[in-house]
C-alpha positions in Angstrom: -0.1 -0.1 0.0 2.7 2.5 0.9 4.7 1.7 -2.3 1.6 2.4 -4.4 0.8 5.5 -2.5 4.4 6.9 -3.1 4.5 6.2 -6.8 0.7 5.9 -8.0 1.1 4.8 -11.6 -1.5 5.5 -14.1 -3.3 2.5 -15.0 -5.6 3.6 -18.1 -3.4 2.4 -21.0 -1.1 -0.2 -19.3 -2.1 -2.2 -16.0 0.3 -2.5 -13.1 0.7 -5.9 -11.2 -1.1 -4.1 -7.8 -4.2 -3.3 -10.1 -3.8 -6.7 -11.9 -4.2 -8.2 -8.4 -6.9 -6.2 -7.4 -8.9 -7.3 -10.3 -8.8 -10.8 -9.4 -9.7 -10.1 -5.8 -12.6 -7.6 -7.1 -13.9 -10.6 -9.5 -13.5 -13.3 -6.9 -15.6 -11.3 -4.1 -17.7 -8.7 -5.7 -18.7 -9.6 -9.2 -21.6 -11.8 -9.8 -21.6 -14.2 -13.0 -24.1 -12.0 -14.4 -22.1 -8.9 -14.2 -18.8 -9.7 -15.9 -17.8 -6.1 -17.0 -16.0 -3.7 -15.0 -15.1 -0.1 -15.0 -13.5 1.8 -12.1 -13.7 5.5 -11.4 -13.2 8.0 -8.5 -16.6 8.7 -6.8 -20.2 7.4 -6.9 -21.4 10.3 -9.0 -18.8 9.3 -11.8 -19.8 5.6 -11.4 -23.6 6.4 -12.3 -22.2 8.8 -15.0 -20.2 5.9 -16.9 -22.9 3.7 -16.2 -25.4 6.3 -18.2 -22.5 6.7 -20.8 -22.7 2.8 -21.4 -26.5 2.7 -21.7 -26.3 6.3 -24.1 -23.8 4.5 -26.4 -25.8 1.2 -26.5 -29.2 2.4 -27.5 -27.9 5.0 -29.9 -25.8 2.0 -31.6 -29.0 -0.3 -31.4 -31.0 2.5 -33.2 -28.4 3.0 -35.7 -28.5 -1.0 -36.5 -32.2 -0.7 -37.0 -31.8 2.0 -39.8 -32.1 5.1 -37.6 -30.5 8.1 -39.1 -30.0 10.5 -36.2 -28.5 10.0 -32.9 -31.5 8.8 -30.5 -31.1 7.5 -27.1 -30.3 10.4 -24.8 -32.9 10.2 -22.0 -32.9 8.3 -18.5 -36.1 7.3 -16.9 -35.4 8.0 -13.2 -37.4 8.4 -10.0 -38.8 11.2 -7.6 -36.9 11.5 -4.4 -33.8 9.7 -6.3 -29.9 10.5 -5.3 -27.5 9.6 -8.1 -24.7 12.1 -7.3 -24.1 16.1 -8.1 -22.2 15.8 -11.3 -22.7 16.4 -15.1 -25.8 14.0 -16.1 -26.6 13.0 -12.5 -27.8 16.6 -11.7 -30.7 15.7 -13.7 -31.6 12.7 -11.8 -31.1 13.7 -8.2 -34.1 15.1 -6.7 -34.3 15.1 -2.9 -35.4 17.4 0.0 -32.4 19.5 -0.1 -32.6 21.9 -3.1 -29.3 23.4 -2.7 -27.7 20.3 -4.2 -28.8 20.8 -7.7 -30.5 24.2 -8.2 -28.9 26.7 -10.7 -27.1 24.1 -12.4 -28.1 23.0 -16.1 -30.3 20.0 -16.2 -32.0 17.7 -18.8 -35.9 17.2 -18.7 -35.7 13.5 -18.5 -38.9 11.6 -17.3 -39.1 11.3 -13.5 -41.6 9.0 -12.2 -43.6 8.6 -8.9 -41.7 6.5 -6.6 -44.1 3.8 -5.0 -42.6 3.3 -1.6 -43.9 1.2 1.1 -44.8 2.4 4.4 -44.1 0.4 7.7 -45.3 -1.5 9.4 -46.3 -3.4 6.2 -50.3 -4.1 6.3 -52.8 -5.0 3.6 -53.5 -1.0 3.6 -49.9 -0.1 2.9 -49.4 -2.8 0.3 -52.5 -1.8 -1.5 -51.4 1.9 -1.3 -47.9 0.9 -2.9 -49.3 -1.5 -5.4 -51.7 1.5 -6.4 -48.7 3.8 -6.8 -46.8 1.1 -8.7 -49.4 0.9 -11.2 -49.2 4.5 -11.5 -45.4 4.5 -11.9 -45.6 1.9 -14.5 -48.5 3.4 -16.6 -46.4 6.5 -16.6 -43.3 4.7 -17.6 -45.1 3.0 -20.6 -46.4 6.4 -21.6 -43.1 8.1 -21.8 -41.7 5.0 -23.8 -45.0 5.2 -26.2 -44.1 9.0 -26.8 -40.3 8.8 -27.1 -39.3 5.2 -26.8 -36.1 5.3 -29.1 -34.7 8.2 -27.2 -34.6 6.7 -23.9 -31.7 4.6 -23.0 -32.2 3.3 -19.7 -34.0 3.5 -16.4 -32.0 4.0 -13.2 -33.1 3.5 -9.5 -31.8 2.7 -6.4 -32.8 -0.5 -4.4 -33.4 1.5 -1.6 -33.6 5.3 -1.9 -31.1 6.6 0.7 -30.9 10.3 0.7 -34.3 10.6 -0.5 -35.7 8.9 2.6 -34.7 5.5 3.0 -37.5 4.3 0.6 -38.1 0.8 0.0 -40.0 -0.9 -2.9 -41.8 -4.3 -3.4 -39.9 -6.8 -5.1 -43.0 -7.0 -7.6 -42.0 -3.3 -8.5 -38.5 -4.4 -9.6 -39.6 -7.5 -11.5 -41.9 -5.0 -13.4 -39.2 -2.6 -14.2 -37.1 -5.4 -15.4 -39.6 -6.6 -17.8 -40.7 -3.3 -19.2 -36.6 -2.9 -19.9 -36.5 -6.0 -21.6 -39.6 -5.3 -23.6 -38.7 -1.9 -24.7 -34.7 -2.5 -25.3 -33.9 -0.2 -22.3 -31.0 -0.9 -19.9 -31.9 -1.9 -16.3 -29.5 0.4 -13.9 -29.5 0.1 -10.4 -27.4 2.4 -8.2 -26.0 0.5 -5.5 -23.4 3.2 -4.3 -25.2 3.3 -1.0 -26.5 -0.2 -0.8 -24.1 -2.5 -2.0 -21.4 -4.2 -0.4 -23.1 -6.1 2.4 -24.9 -3.3 4.1 -28.4 -4.7 3.7 -27.3 -8.2 4.7 -26.7 -9.4 1.0 -23.6 -8.3 -0.8 -25.5 -6.5 -3.3 -29.1 -5.1 -2.4 -30.8 -6.0 -5.7 -30.1 -9.7 -4.6 -33.1 -9.4 -2.3 -35.5 -8.9 -5.3 -34.5 -11.8 -7.6 -33.8 -9.7 -10.4 -30.7 -9.1 -12.5 -29.9 -5.8 -13.7 -27.9 -4.8 -16.7 -25.6 -2.2 -14.9 -25.1 -1.5 -11.6 -23.0 1.4 -10.0 -21.0 1.1 -6.6 -18.8 2.9 -4.4 -18.7 3.9 -0.4 -17.4 0.9 1.2 -15.3 -0.2 -2.0 -13.2 2.9 -1.4 -12.9 2.9 -5.4 -16.0 3.3 -7.4 -17.2 2.0 -10.6 -19.9 0.4 -12.8 -20.5 -3.5 -13.6 -22.3 -4.6 -16.5 -24.1 -7.7 -17.9 -23.5 -9.4 -21.2 -26.7 -7.6 -22.4 -24.3 -5.0 -23.2 -22.4 -7.3 -25.8 -25.4 -7.3 -28.0 -23.7 -4.3 -29.4 -20.3 -5.4 -30.2 -18.3 -2.3 -30.1 -19.8 -1.3 -26.4 -18.0 0.6 -24.2 -16.5 -2.1 -22.2 -15.1 -3.5 -25.5 -13.8 -0.3 -27.3 -10.5 0.9 -25.6 -10.6 4.3 -24.2 -14.3 4.9 -24.8 -15.0 5.5 -21.3 -11.5 6.5 -19.7 -9.4 8.7 -17.6 -5.7 9.0 -16.7 -6.3 8.4 -12.8 -9.7 7.1 -12.8 -10.0 4.5 -10.4 -7.3 5.4 -7.6 -4.6 2.7 -7.4 -4.1 3.0 -3.7 -7.9 2.7 -3.0 -7.9 -0.6 -5.3 -5.2 -1.9 -2.8 -7.3 -1.0 0.3 -10.5 -2.1 -1.4 -8.7 -5.9 -2.0 -8.1 -6.0 2.0 -11.6 -4.9 2.8 -13.2 -7.5 0.5 -11.1 -10.0 2.0 -11.9 -8.7 5.5 -15.4 -8.8 4.8 -15.3 -12.4 3.5 -13.0 -13.9 6.3 -15.2 -12.3 8.9 -18.8 -13.0 7.6 -19.6 -9.4 7.7 -22.7 -9.6 5.3 -23.9 -12.5 7.7 -23.5 -10.0 10.5 -25.1 -7.2 8.8 -27.9 -9.4 8.3 -28.2 -10.4 12.0 -27.2 -7.0 13.7 -29.7 -5.5 11.7 -32.4 -7.8 12.5 -31.8 -6.7 16.1 -31.6 -3.2 15.2 -34.7 -2.7 13.0 -36.5 -5.2 16.0 -35.4 -2.7 18.6 -36.7 0.4 16.2 -40.2 -1.2 15.6 -40.5 -1.9 19.2 -39.6 1.9 20.3 -42.0 3.0 17.4 -44.8 1.0 19.3 -43.8 2.4 22.4 -43.5 5.9 21.3 -46.3 6.1 18.6 -46.5 10.1 18.9 -43.0 10.6 18.0 -41.5 7.7 16.1 -42.9 6.0 13.3 -42.0 3.9 10.0 -39.3 1.9 11.4 -37.8 0.3 8.4 -34.8 -1.5 7.4 -32.9 -4.2 5.4 -29.9 -5.5 7.0 -28.2 -2.5 8.6 -29.8 0.3 6.4 -32.5 1.2 8.9 -34.3 4.3 9.4 -37.4 5.9 11.2 -39.5 8.8 10.9 -40.3 11.9 13.4 -43.1 13.9 12.9 -41.5 16.9 11.0 -38.3 18.0 9.7 -37.6 20.5 12.6 -38.3 17.8 15.1 -36.1 15.3 13.2 -33.3 17.9 13.1 -33.3 18.9 17.0 -33.5 15.1 17.8 -30.3 14.3 15.7 -28.5 17.0 17.4 -29.5 15.5 20.9 -28.2 12.1 19.5 -25.1 13.7 18.5 -24.8 15.0 22.0 -25.1 11.4 23.3 -22.3 10.4 20.8 -24.6 8.8 18.6 -23.8 9.6 14.9 -26.9 9.6 12.7 -27.8 11.0 9.2 -31.0 12.7 8.4 -32.8 11.7 5.0 -35.8 12.6 3.1 -38.1 15.1 4.7 -38.4 13.8 8.3 -36.3 10.8 8.7 -33.4 9.7 10.6 -31.1 6.9 8.9 -28.5 4.6 10.4 -25.4 3.5 8.5 -23.4 1.4 11.0 -20.1 -0.1 10.1 -20.1 -3.9 9.1 -18.2 -5.2 12.4 -21.1 -4.0 14.7 -21.8 -5.9 17.6 -25.0 -7.0 19.5 -23.8 -4.9 22.4 -23.4 -2.1 20.3 -26.6 -2.4 18.7 -28.3 -2.3 22.1 -26.4 0.9 23.1 -28.1 2.6 20.2 -31.2 1.3 21.3 -30.5 2.6 24.8 -29.5 6.2 23.4 -32.7 6.4 21.3 -34.8 5.6 24.2 -33.4 8.0 26.4 -33.8 10.9 23.9 -37.6 9.9 23.2 -38.4 9.9 26.8 -37.4 13.5 26.9 -39.6 14.7 24.0 
């Protein structure tokens, strides 16, 4: 690691031995067989940027093969309360509660669809409400495709919307999106920058839903960020993963971070940290649900997969004050959405630490 940090060779045209060793490790621990292509870059936003570029390239060339005379394939379907980054193309996708992150920056008018999020605890009524919103969302997607299908390259969604409010969706919705993308030659992109690498109790969050995306973006815990792609991209022979320098940068994919990522992936595997996230996450969620029952006037909508947990407070002002009180107790949490608090514990969290979190929450709830 020290040697790489001092020298930091560029790997854009010729791969170094440390990068080759990293690629072997990453392929072994992090790449499903159905996602055989990889591209590495710095930052989750740029991971998404390159997933989008892969989709644009693929769709334009598909259209040319069908006889199109002009470049068509420049739009991406996305969802309300999505967060996909704050650079370039992603500014046209991100739309969360904090407008400062995108306002005044030029954006494209791409199809934005209602997000049919679940509310918790799950009941027949909440499932019916989600299903109704799903029908609305799917109808809207089909209408956009009917109007402009040749110019839509793909659809992007987070398996769980993080900054937008820790919003969860039914597996049936993801399967419906997969079917639409197959039917209309769109690439199905899942943004796993927040949800990936074990946080939800599976290595990739989309594994919970029995769907296989065409592209995923990743980052955060991997240190280095990037994009994985399926063989559906190979329907275009000269796709961006096959054509040298089509997507590239001199120092894209920091070699130091690649070496660190190799060590992190091995530790996650050796110490069964994905299983730990699943088990500790169940304990955390159960505790949050119990607190929501105990303090129903203050706390609601406890939800989570693995360690990716959250709950709601009555309004944003209450949430912000509550978060400051938690910070005073040395419990670090982050707000999301309009009135939610989200948890992002490290994968090595213990049962004792989960209980400590719940004890601090109860203490502050009693003060409300």
